[in-house]
C-alpha positions as CSV (number, residue, x, y, z in Angstrom):
1,M,-7.4,6.8,-20.5
2,Q,-7.7,9.6,-23.1
3,V,-10.9,11.5,-22.8
4,M,-12.4,14.3,-25.0
5,R,-13.3,17.6,-23.3
6,W,-16.5,19.5,-23.9
7,A,-14.8,22.9,-23.7
8,Q,-12.8,21.9,-26.8
9,L,-15.5,19.9,-28.6
10,L,-17.9,22.9,-28.6
11,S,-15.4,25.3,-30.3
12,P,-17.1,28.3,-32.0
13,I,-14.0,29.1,-34.0
14,R,-14.5,28.7,-37.8
15,L,-12.6,26.7,-40.3
16,G,-10.7,29.2,-42.5
17,S,-10.8,32.0,-39.9
18,K,-7.9,34.3,-40.1
19,K,-5.2,34.7,-37.4
20,N,-6.5,38.0,-36.2
21,R,-10.2,37.0,-36.3
22,T,-12.0,34.6,-34.0
23,S,-15.4,33.1,-34.8
24,D,-17.6,35.9,-33.6
25,K,-16.8,39.4,-32.4
26,S,-20.2,41.0,-33.0
27,G,-21.5,40.5,-29.5
28,E,-25.0,39.4,-30.7
29,Q,-26.8,37.9,-27.8
30,G,-29.6,36.0,-29.6
31,R,-27.6,34.6,-32.6
32,T,-24.5,32.7,-31.8
33,A,-21.8,31.4,-34.2
34,F,-23.7,28.1,-34.2
35,H,-27.0,29.7,-35.3
36,K,-25.0,31.4,-38.1
37,D,-23.8,28.0,-39.2
38,Y,-27.4,27.0,-39.8
39,D,-28.1,30.2,-41.8
40,R,-25.0,29.7,-43.9
41,I,-26.1,26.2,-44.8
42,I,-29.7,26.9,-45.5
43,F,-28.9,29.8,-47.8
44,S,-26.3,27.8,-49.8
45,S,-27.0,26.7,-53.4
46,S,-26.0,23.1,-52.4
47,F,-28.8,23.0,-49.8
48,R,-31.3,24.4,-52.3
49,Q,-30.4,21.6,-54.8
50,L,-31.7,19.1,-52.3
51,N,-35.2,20.2,-53.1
52,R,-35.4,17.8,-56.1
53,K,-33.0,15.1,-55.0
54,T,-34.2,11.7,-54.0
55,Q,-34.9,10.8,-50.4
56,V,-36.3,7.3,-51.3
57,H,-38.4,7.7,-54.5
58,P,-36.5,9.1,-57.5
59,L,-38.1,11.5,-60.0
60,T,-41.4,11.5,-58.0
61,Q,-44.1,13.8,-59.3
62,N,-46.0,13.6,-56.0
63,D,-45.4,16.8,-54.1
64,G,-46.3,15.3,-50.8
65,I,-43.4,12.8,-50.9
66,H,-40.2,13.6,-49.0
67,T,-37.2,14.9,-50.9
68,R,-33.7,15.2,-49.4
69,L,-34.5,18.8,-48.6
70,T,-37.7,18.1,-46.6
71,H,-36.0,15.1,-45.0
72,S,-33.0,17.3,-43.9
73,L,-35.3,19.9,-42.4
74,E,-37.1,17.3,-40.4
75,V,-33.9,15.6,-39.2
76,S,-32.7,19.1,-38.2
77,C,-35.8,19.6,-36.0
78,I,-35.4,16.3,-34.3
79,G,-31.7,16.9,-33.9
80,R,-32.3,20.3,-32.2
81,S,-34.7,18.6,-29.7
82,L,-32.2,15.8,-29.0
83,G,-29.4,18.3,-28.6
84,M,-31.2,20.6,-26.2
85,L,-32.7,17.8,-24.1
86,A,-29.3,15.9,-23.9
87,A,-27.6,19.1,-22.9
88,E,-30.1,19.7,-20.1
89,K,-29.5,16.1,-18.8
90,I,-25.7,16.6,-18.7
91,R,-25.7,20.3,-17.9
92,D,-23.1,19.9,-15.1
93,E,-20.6,18.4,-17.5
94,L,-20.8,21.3,-20.0
95,P,-18.7,24.5,-19.7
96,A,-20.5,27.5,-18.1
97,W,-20.3,29.6,-21.3
98,I,-22.4,27.1,-23.3
99,D,-26.2,27.3,-23.3
100,V,-28.3,24.3,-23.9
101,A,-29.7,26.1,-27.0
102,D,-26.1,26.3,-28.4
103,V,-25.9,22.5,-28.3
104,G,-29.2,22.2,-30.0
105,A,-28.1,24.7,-32.7
106,I,-24.9,22.8,-33.4
107,I,-26.8,19.6,-34.0
108,Q,-29.5,21.3,-35.9
109,A,-26.9,22.8,-38.3
110,A,-25.1,19.5,-38.7
111,C,-28.3,17.6,-39.3
112,L,-29.4,20.2,-41.9
113,A,-26.1,19.4,-43.8
114,H,-26.0,15.7,-43.3
115,D,-27.1,14.9,-46.9
116,I,-25.7,17.9,-48.6
117,G,-23.2,15.8,-50.6
118,N,-25.7,13.3,-51.9
119,P,-25.7,12.9,-55.7
120,P,-28.8,12.9,-57.9
121,F,-31.1,9.9,-57.2
122,G,-29.8,9.3,-53.6
123,H,-28.2,5.9,-52.9
124,A,-29.1,4.7,-56.3
125,G,-26.9,7.5,-57.6
126,E,-24.0,6.5,-55.4
127,Y,-24.3,2.9,-56.7
128,A,-24.4,4.1,-60.3
129,I,-21.2,6.1,-59.9
130,R,-19.4,3.3,-58.2
131,D,-20.5,0.8,-60.8
132,W,-19.4,3.0,-63.6
133,F,-15.9,3.3,-62.3
134,E,-15.6,-0.4,-61.6
135,D,-16.4,-1.2,-65.2
136,P,-13.1,-2.6,-66.8
137,K,-13.6,-0.3,-69.8
138,H,-13.1,2.8,-67.6
139,Q,-10.0,1.7,-65.8
140,H,-7.7,3.6,-68.1
141,L,-9.0,6.8,-66.5
142,L,-7.6,5.6,-63.1
143,I,-4.1,4.6,-64.2
144,S,-2.4,7.7,-62.9
145,L,-4.2,7.5,-59.5
146,T,-2.8,6.2,-56.3
147,A,-4.5,3.3,-54.6
148,E,-6.0,5.7,-52.0
149,Q,-7.3,8.0,-54.8
150,R,-8.8,5.0,-56.6
151,A,-10.6,4.1,-53.4
152,D,-12.2,7.5,-53.3
153,V,-13.4,7.4,-56.9
154,C,-14.5,3.8,-57.0
155,Q,-16.3,4.0,-53.6
156,F,-18.0,7.4,-54.2
157,E,-19.5,8.4,-50.9
158,G,-22.1,11.1,-50.2
159,N,-20.8,11.7,-46.7
160,A,-17.3,12.5,-48.0
161,Q,-18.7,14.6,-50.8
162,G,-20.6,16.6,-48.2
163,L,-17.5,17.4,-46.2
164,R,-16.0,18.6,-49.5
165,V,-19.0,20.9,-50.1
166,L,-19.0,22.3,-46.6
167,S,-15.2,22.8,-46.3
168,R,-14.1,23.6,-49.8
169,L,-16.6,24.3,-52.5
170,E,-19.3,26.7,-51.2
171,Y,-18.8,30.5,-50.5
172,H,-15.0,30.5,-50.2
173,P,-13.6,27.9,-52.5
174,D,-10.4,26.3,-51.2
175,D,-10.4,28.7,-48.3
176,G,-12.7,27.2,-45.7
177,G,-15.8,26.7,-47.9
178,M,-18.8,27.8,-45.8
179,R,-16.4,28.5,-42.9
180,L,-18.5,26.7,-40.4
181,T,-17.5,26.3,-36.8
182,Y,-15.3,23.4,-35.9
183,A,-18.1,22.2,-33.5
184,T,-20.6,21.9,-36.3
185,L,-18.1,20.3,-38.7
186,G,-17.2,17.8,-36.0
187,A,-20.8,16.9,-35.3
188,Y,-21.4,16.5,-39.1
189,L,-18.6,13.9,-39.5
190,K,-20.4,10.5,-39.1
191,Y,-17.4,8.7,-40.4
192,P,-14.2,10.7,-39.5
193,W,-11.8,8.6,-41.5
194,L,-10.6,8.0,-45.1
195,A,-11.7,5.3,-47.6
196,K,-9.8,2.0,-47.4
197,P,-8.3,0.8,-50.7
198,L,-10.5,-1.9,-52.3
199,D,-9.6,-5.6,-51.8
200,P,-9.1,-7.0,-55.4
201,A,-10.4,-10.3,-54.2
202,S,-13.8,-8.8,-53.4
203,L,-16.5,-10.2,-55.7
204,H,-18.5,-7.0,-56.1
205,P,-17.6,-4.4,-53.5
206,S,-19.8,-1.6,-54.7
207,H,-22.7,-2.7,-52.4
208,K,-20.6,-4.1,-49.6
209,R,-18.2,-1.3,-48.5
210,A,-17.3,0.4,-45.3
211,K,-18.6,4.0,-45.2
212,F,-16.2,6.8,-44.8
213,G,-16.4,10.6,-44.4
214,C,-13.4,12.1,-46.1
215,Y,-11.6,12.0,-49.5
216,Q,-7.9,12.2,-49.9
217,S,-8.4,15.7,-51.2
218,E,-9.7,16.9,-47.8
219,K,-7.6,14.7,-45.4
220,G,-5.7,17.8,-44.3
221,I,-9.0,19.4,-43.3
222,L,-10.1,16.3,-41.5
223,Q,-6.8,16.3,-39.5
224,E,-7.3,20.0,-38.7
225,I,-10.9,19.5,-37.5
226,A,-9.9,16.5,-35.3
227,E,-6.9,18.2,-33.8
228,H,-8.8,21.4,-33.0
229,L,-11.7,19.5,-31.4
230,G,-9.5,17.0,-29.6
231,L,-11.1,13.9,-31.2
232,I,-9.2,10.8,-30.2
233,Q,-7.1,9.4,-33.0
234,T,-7.6,5.7,-33.6
235,G,-5.4,5.3,-36.8
236,D,-3.8,7.1,-39.7
237,Y,-6.3,9.9,-40.5
238,Q,-8.9,8.0,-38.5
239,F,-10.6,9.4,-35.4
240,C,-13.4,8.6,-33.0
241,R,-16.7,10.4,-33.5
242,H,-17.6,13.8,-32.0
243,P,-20.1,13.0,-29.2
244,L,-22.9,15.1,-30.8
245,T,-22.6,12.9,-34.0
246,Y,-24.4,10.2,-32.1
247,L,-27.4,12.5,-31.7
248,L,-27.3,13.4,-35.4
249,E,-27.3,9.7,-36.3
250,A,-30.2,9.1,-34.0
251,A,-32.2,12.0,-35.5
252,D,-31.6,10.6,-39.0
253,D,-32.6,7.0,-38.0
254,I,-35.8,8.3,-36.3
255,C,-36.9,10.1,-39.4
256,Y,-36.0,7.2,-41.7
257,A,-37.9,4.7,-39.6
258,L,-41.1,6.8,-39.3
259,I,-41.2,9.0,-42.4
260,D,-40.4,6.3,-45.0
261,L,-43.6,4.5,-43.8
262,E,-45.7,7.6,-44.3
263,D,-44.4,8.0,-47.8
264,G,-45.1,4.4,-48.5
265,L,-48.7,4.9,-47.4
266,Q,-49.1,7.9,-49.6
267,L,-47.8,6.1,-52.7
268,G,-50.0,3.0,-52.0
269,M,-47.1,0.7,-51.3
270,L,-48.4,0.1,-47.7
271,H,-51.7,0.0,-45.9
272,Y,-52.5,1.8,-42.7
273,H,-53.4,-1.4,-40.8
274,E,-49.8,-2.5,-41.4
275,V,-48.2,0.7,-40.0
276,E,-50.3,1.5,-36.9
277,P,-49.1,-1.5,-34.8
278,L,-45.5,-0.5,-35.4
279,F,-46.1,3.1,-34.2
280,L,-48.0,1.7,-31.1
281,T,-45.0,-0.5,-30.3
282,L,-42.7,2.5,-30.3
283,I,-45.2,4.6,-28.2
284,A,-45.6,1.8,-25.6
285,D,-46.7,3.2,-22.2
286,Y,-46.6,6.8,-23.5
287,G,-50.2,6.1,-24.5
288,A,-51.9,5.9,-27.8
289,P,-53.3,9.2,-29.1
290,D,-57.0,9.7,-29.1
291,E,-57.1,10.2,-32.9
292,I,-56.6,6.5,-33.7
293,S,-59.9,5.6,-32.1
294,R,-61.8,8.4,-33.8
295,N,-63.3,8.7,-37.3
296,V,-60.6,11.0,-38.6
297,P,-58.6,10.9,-41.9
298,I,-55.6,8.6,-41.9
299,P,-53.0,11.5,-42.3
300,Q,-54.4,12.9,-39.1
301,K,-54.0,9.6,-37.3
302,L,-50.5,9.2,-38.7
303,A,-49.5,12.7,-37.5
304,A,-50.7,11.9,-34.0
305,L,-48.9,8.5,-33.9
306,R,-45.7,10.1,-35.3
307,G,-45.7,12.9,-32.7
308,R,-46.2,10.5,-29.8
309,A,-43.6,8.0,-31.1
310,M,-41.0,10.8,-31.6
311,K,-41.6,12.1,-28.1
312,R,-40.7,8.8,-26.6
313,L,-37.7,8.3,-29.0
314,V,-36.3,11.7,-28.1
315,D,-36.7,11.0,-24.4
316,E,-35.1,7.5,-24.6
317,V,-32.2,8.5,-26.9
318,T,-31.2,11.4,-24.6
319,D,-31.4,9.2,-21.6
320,A,-29.1,6.7,-23.3
321,F,-26.7,9.7,-24.1
322,K,-26.6,10.6,-20.5
323,R,-26.0,6.9,-19.4
324,Q,-23.3,6.4,-21.9
325,H,-21.7,9.8,-21.5
326,D,-18.4,8.6,-20.1
327,Q,-18.0,6.0,-22.8
328,I,-18.8,8.5,-25.5
329,L,-16.2,11.0,-24.3
330,A,-13.6,8.2,-24.2
331,G,-14.5,7.3,-27.8
332,Q,-15.4,3.8,-26.7
333,L,-19.2,3.6,-27.3
334,K,-20.2,0.5,-29.3
335,G,-23.0,0.8,-31.8
336,S,-25.6,3.7,-32.0
337,L,-27.5,5.3,-29.2
338,L,-30.6,3.4,-30.3
339,D,-28.7,0.2,-29.5
340,H,-28.6,1.4,-25.9
341,C,-32.3,2.2,-25.6
342,P,-34.9,-0.2,-24.2
343,P,-35.2,-3.4,-26.3
344,D,-38.8,-2.8,-27.3
345,L,-37.8,0.5,-28.8
346,C,-34.9,-1.0,-30.7
347,H,-37.1,-3.8,-32.0
348,G,-39.8,-1.3,-33.0
349,V,-37.4,0.8,-35.0
350,E,-35.9,-2.2,-36.7
351,A,-39.3,-3.6,-37.5
352,A,-40.2,-0.3,-39.2
353,K,-37.0,-0.3,-41.2
354,N,-37.6,-3.9,-42.2
355,L,-41.1,-3.2,-43.4
356,A,-39.7,-0.3,-45.6
357,R,-37.0,-2.6,-47.0
358,E,-39.4,-5.3,-47.9
359,R,-42.3,-3.3,-49.2
360,I,-41.0,0.0,-50.3
361,F,-37.3,-0.3,-51.3
362,T,-38.0,-3.4,-53.5
363,H,-41.3,-2.1,-55.0
364,P,-41.4,-2.5,-58.8
365,Q,-42.3,1.1,-59.3
366,K,-39.2,2.2,-57.3
367,A,-37.0,-0.3,-59.1
368,R,-38.0,1.0,-62.5
369,L,-37.2,4.6,-61.6
370,E,-33.9,3.5,-60.2
371,L,-33.0,1.9,-63.5
372,V,-33.8,5.2,-65.2
373,A,-31.6,6.9,-62.6
374,N,-28.7,4.5,-63.2
375,S,-28.8,5.0,-67.0
376,S,-29.0,8.8,-66.6
377,L,-25.8,9.0,-64.5
378,H,-24.0,6.5,-66.7
379,I,-24.8,8.7,-69.8
380,L,-23.4,11.7,-67.9
381,L,-20.3,9.9,-66.8
382,D,-19.7,8.5,-70.3
383,A,-19.8,12.1,-71.6
384,F,-17.9,14.1,-69.1
385,M,-15.4,11.8,-67.4
386,P,-13.1,11.3,-70.4
387,L,-12.4,15.1,-70.2
388,A,-10.5,14.4,-66.9
389,V,-7.6,13.1,-69.0
390,K,-8.1,15.0,-72.2
391,Q,-8.3,18.8,-72.6
392,H,-6.7,19.4,-76.0
393,H,-7.7,18.6,-79.6
394,L,-11.3,18.4,-78.4
395,S,-14.1,17.6,-80.8
396,F,-17.0,20.0,-81.2
397,R,-19.1,17.9,-78.7
398,E,-16.2,17.7,-76.2
399,Q,-15.8,21.5,-76.4
400,R,-19.4,22.0,-75.6
401,L,-19.2,19.6,-72.7
402,M,-16.1,21.5,-71.4
403,H,-18.2,24.7,-71.5
404,I,-20.8,23.1,-69.2
405,L,-18.0,22.0,-66.8
406,H,-16.5,25.5,-66.8
407,A,-20.0,27.0,-66.1
408,H,-20.0,24.9,-62.9
409,G,-16.6,26.2,-61.9
410,A,-14.4,23.2,-63.0
411,V,-10.9,24.1,-64.1
412,L,-9.3,21.0,-65.5
413,N,-5.5,20.4,-66.1
414,E,-4.1,17.8,-68.5
415,D,-1.0,17.2,-66.4
416,P,-1.3,13.5,-65.2
417,S,-0.7,14.6,-61.6
418,F,-4.0,16.5,-61.8
419,H,-6.1,13.7,-63.1
420,Y,-7.5,12.8,-59.6
421,H,-8.5,16.5,-59.0
422,N,-10.0,16.6,-62.5
423,I,-12.2,13.6,-61.7
424,M,-13.2,15.1,-58.4
425,Q,-14.2,18.3,-60.1
426,I,-16.4,16.4,-62.6
427,L,-18.0,14.5,-59.7
428,D,-18.6,17.8,-57.9
429,M,-20.5,19.0,-60.9
430,L,-22.5,15.8,-61.3
431,S,-23.2,15.6,-57.6
432,S,-24.6,19.1,-57.5
433,L,-27.4,18.3,-60.0
434,S,-30.9,17.6,-58.9
435,D,-32.6,14.4,-60.1
436,H,-34.5,16.3,-62.8
437,Q,-31.4,18.2,-63.9
438,A,-29.4,15.0,-64.2
439,Y,-32.2,13.3,-66.1
440,G,-32.8,16.3,-68.4
441,L,-29.1,16.7,-69.2
442,S,-28.7,13.0,-70.0
443,Q,-31.7,13.2,-72.4
444,E,-30.2,16.3,-74.1
445,L,-26.9,14.5,-74.5
446,Q,-28.7,11.8,-76.4
447,G,-30.6,14.3,-78.5
448,N,-33.9,13.4,-77.1
449,R,-34.9,16.8,-75.8
450,V,-33.6,20.4,-75.7
451,T,-34.0,23.2,-73.2
452,L,-35.0,26.3,-75.2
453,L,-33.6,29.7,-74.2
């Protein structure tokens, strides 16, 4: 049976490093290559743009509501705790040169980047892009694309866009991108495989599609990462997950399950008496915090409940990681780590997610803002995407649109063989915008507002 090896999985060598240069020759004791990965991500422009990108609620004016940036920071904190505690529990399995803090730093960096490829308006933005390309009147833009390239464009995926940002677009374009360590890139890859071409018989695939983590444009990078780390190959450009990815996924799920409810309370979509029992179910015999029986403000009660619930979740998830260690290294684990936790914990997390789906995700206020988000992205796509197949004899308007693309680093080519790459560059530009930038630009293109110099 093929098994992955920790000594290979925790490689500190960087993507894009030169032949005569390993990942780290500085000899710094307190700042390893993995800590530097975190720094490179947090100082990147792509990470900063998450500050005004949707977590759940588009275009919110409430500064206390989570954005993709605050969500990513919180996930990275949980991920670091999961990584360090899991490493302590399997210490005998790890190479001697790896410290438990290194494992925590790898997951912390990967978690920080886990949403870095998300477009404006979050999942609503992904749906808007997919729907636009599936409209029959836009199919002429895809004629010169292969079936695999069409799958990328018509199934736009934030996870795959994120790999593109990390490995190609930031810092060193087309030469390693951020030049992160292979270990961090491996942990980042929740779906280390390519998109599957769409089934023409599917009624409306945009909301029923398998997730994927890499576009055709980065498949060579995916192959390089997988081979370097020793990920088990399960198909053509398809690999099993890096073991630490399961901890990243758990950190994201924990934050989703708990934090979405807090945002719902702050926006008046939920009531405290609906949320408290869910937290107490998750806490179980860890004991309810004293704050819930005292006359203290609701935010204080929530903070105490959240802290106690997260402590149990971190303990149970890392126990599951240790129990399933051999299965994980063999690439044979079924489901997530939460699926291998005690049933009451699984049910509690699912109940929290269901409450959010029923009362928050379908709330009329959120629905109205998502319609604004959809219209905004469609206006931008209508304006910019035709330039993917036309760069000469441009109208005045098209020339000005081209200037905007050039300002974002896009270099388009009219040769039909470059149409896919042109489309991807336009999507790079649109994905980089925050919610407010995308909305503002869409309004300007309609002549409804102008940004004065």
